[in-house]
N, C-alpha and C positions, 0 to 999 in steps of 0.2 A: 776116692777122687777119680779113679780111672773108669768108673761105670761107663760101659758102652751104650747102655739104653739112654735115649735122650728124646724129648719132645721137640727139640729144636730142628725143625724140618724145612723151614722156609729160608731160601738163600735170597741174596740181594736182588737178583733178577725178578723174582716173583714179587717181592716187596715194592720194587720200583714200578712194576706194572700196576700193582694195586694203587700206589701213590698217584700214578697218572689217571687211572679210572676215578679215584675219589675227587682229584682236582677238576677233571672234566665235568663230573656230576655237579660239583660245587659252582662252577662257572655257568653251567646250564641253569641251575637254580637261580643264580644271580640274574640272568636275563629274563627268566620266567617272572620273577618278583618284580623286575622293572616294568614288565607289561601287566602284571596283575599282582599288587602287593599282598593279596590274600591267598595266593596260590599254594594249596596244600603240597603238591608235588615239588614246587620250588623250595619250600621250607624243609621238606624231608631231604631233598638234594643237597641243600646247604648244610644240614646236619651231617649227612654223610661226608660231605666235603671237609669237615673239621678234622678228619683222620689224616688229610693229605699232609699239611704242614709239619706235624711232628715226624712223619717218615721222611720227608725231605730234609728236615732239619737233623734227623739222625744220621742220614747218609752223607750229609754235607760234613759232619763231625767225623764220620768214618773215613771219608775222603781226605780230610786234612791230617788224619792220624797215619794213614797208610800210603799216601801218594809219595812217589819218589822225588817229585819236584813241586813243592808247595806253591812256589811262585808261578809256575806255569798253570797250575790248577786254579789259583786265584785269577790269573789273567784270562782264562777260559770263561769262567763265570762272569768276570767283569765285562768281557765282550758281549756276552749274551745279555746282560743288564743294560748295557749302552744300547744295543740294537733295540731292545724292547722298549726302553725309555724313549728312544728316538722316534720309534713307530707310534707310541702313544702321544708324544708331543705333536707330531705331524697330524694325527688323527684328531686331537683335541682342538688345535688352533686352526686346522683346516675345515672343521665342521662346527664352528662356533654357533651357527644358527640352530643346531640341534643339541650341542653339548658345550659345557663350559669346563674349565680347568678344575673346577670344584665339584663336578658331578661324577667324574670318573674315579672309581675306587682305588686305593693303593694296591699295588702288585706285591704278592709275597716275595717275588724275585728279589725285590729291593731289600727286603728284610734279611734274606739269605746271604746276599752278596755282602752287605755291610756288617753283618754279624760275622761273615767269613774274614773280612778285613780286620775286625777287632781281634778275633782269635789268632790270625796270622801275626799281628803286631805283638800280641802277648807271648807269642812263642819265640819272638826275636830275642837275641842275647843281651843281657845285662840292662843298661839304661834305654836301649832301642825300644824296650816295651812301652815306653811313655808315648810312643807314636799311635797307640791304640786310642788316644784321645781324639785323633783326627776323624776316624770313621765313627767314633762314639758321639761326636758332638752333633752331626745332624740328626741322629736318633733322639738325643735329648731335646734338640730344638723342636722336632716334630711333636714331641710329647708336650712341650711347654706351650707351643702354638695351639694344640688342641684344646688344652686346659684354658687358656686364655680366651679362645673363642667362645667356649661354653660359659665362661664366667661373665662375658660382656656381650653375648648375643651378637657376635660379629663374624665376618668372613676375612681372613687374612688372604689377600689376593697375591702377595709376593711369594707365597709358599703354597703352590697349588696342591689340592688334595691328592691328586693322582701321583704326586711326587713324594708324598710322605710315607711314614712306616705304618703298615697295618698291625703288625704284631710287635714291632719295636723292641723295648727292653724285655718284654715277655719272651719273644723269639730268641733274643740273645742269650737270655739266661738258660733257656732250654737247650741251646746248642752247646753252650759251655759245660752244663752239666752232663751232657751226652758225651762230650769229648773226654771229661775226666773219669768217667765211669770205669774203664779199665784200670786206671792208676788206683782208684779206690780199691778195686778187687785185689790187686797186687799188694797193696799195703795191708789189707785185712788178712790175706792168706799167706803173705811171705814167710812168716815164721814157721807156719805149719808145713808149707812146701819144703823148706829147708830140713825140718825134722824128719820127713819121710824119704829124704834124699833125692828128691825130684828137682830138676832144673826148672827155672822160670819158663824157659822155652817149651819144655815138656808140659808144664802146667797150662801154658796158653793154648795149647792144642786139645786140652781135656774138655770133657763134657761139663764138668763143674764149673770151669772158668768161664764157658760161654753162658751157662745158666746164671751164674751170679752177675756177670757183666749185664746180662739182659735185665735182671731184676733191679740192679742199680740204676740202669737206664731209665726203667719204668718209674722208679722212685724219683729221678730227676724230672720226669714228665708231670708226675703227680705234684711235686713242689712247685714247679713253674705254674701250672694251671690253678691250683688251690691258692697259692699266694697271690696272683693277680686277680683271681675271681673274688677273694676275700678283700683285697684292696678296693676293688671295683664295687663290691657290695656295700662296703662301709661309705665310699665316696658317694654313691647314688643319693645318700642322704642330704648331701650338700648340693646335689644337682649340677655339678659341672665337670665332673671327671669324665674323660673320654674312654670309658670302658664298656658302654652298653653293647656295642656291636661286637667287639672282639673278645672281651673277657668274661661276659656273662651270658647266660641263656645258652645259645647254641655253642659257644666256645667251649663250655665244660664237656661237650661230647669229644673233645680231643682226647680225653682220658682213655676212650675205647682203643685208641692206636697202641696203647700199652699191651693189649691181648696180642696184637700181631708182633710186637717187638719181642715178647716173651718167646715166641716160636722161631725167632731168627736163628739161623744155624752158624752165622759168621762166615759162611761161605759166598763166594762171588756169584757162582752159577754162570748162566750164559752171559757173554760180555764181548760179543763181536763188535768190530768197528761200526758196522751198520747200525747195531742197537745203541751205541754210544751217540752216534750222529743223530738218530731219532730222538734220543733222550734230550738232547740239547735243543733241537728244532721244534720239538712238540709243543712247547709251551707257547711260543708266538704263533705257531701254526694253527693250533686248536682255537685260540682266541679269535684269530682272523676268520676262521671258518664259521665259528659260532656268531660272530658279528654279522657276517654275510647271511647266514640262515635266518637270523631273527630280524634282520633288516628287511 
């Protein structure tokens, strides 16, 4: 259990950089496909982009587990979500001649923030966990609205598409499974750790703990993708479930993110104030830059 040899070499800094690269390629692909729906490069970039969300979901779960102040962490992400949503609202309603509220795609940041809220509420003591229904409700509503639209071939104007959830319950499940992965490892290895006279703190610093935690996290990724892919595959037969874009086809390539998660070292790596600021600002900044370029 104390074996010092390890394949886990990628720290969080490297994986976050990769996540930003994948996200950027994903959005470049989206813009390319808007100009040319048959773009091969656009489709390839969208496939590569499927690796971004699992990495962001993983680090959101990590952040909620290790941050000293969960409330402030949620607040920071909430402010970013509000800024992005406000910017999209101004953009959509200010350029209605070219865009409508139902042509702009949902942003993954919405999924991350509301999933974070659900997780935060579930971590509250005792009966306060029930507050999780508040952020969970719009996620369920978004799903129901999508299904209703497909069943009736209508567009719900009062819930604009850009405000909905792209990953929704699928993303939430993934984040929750990522969050409980270390707990599962501790439960599985608890008795063995005690038998060899090792403290749990020592075990958490071991190579075996990191390897098993990564493997359980990959298992959570597989469960999330396969479960919703299966539901979507079955639902396609009745031709109204909203799974075509997010849970089928390109969405299954999210499983490749498991390869990167396996090599995660559990170390923070470079984490300067400048990098943290860039990490928060990169999302809206790169979208604005891409819009200006493709316009």
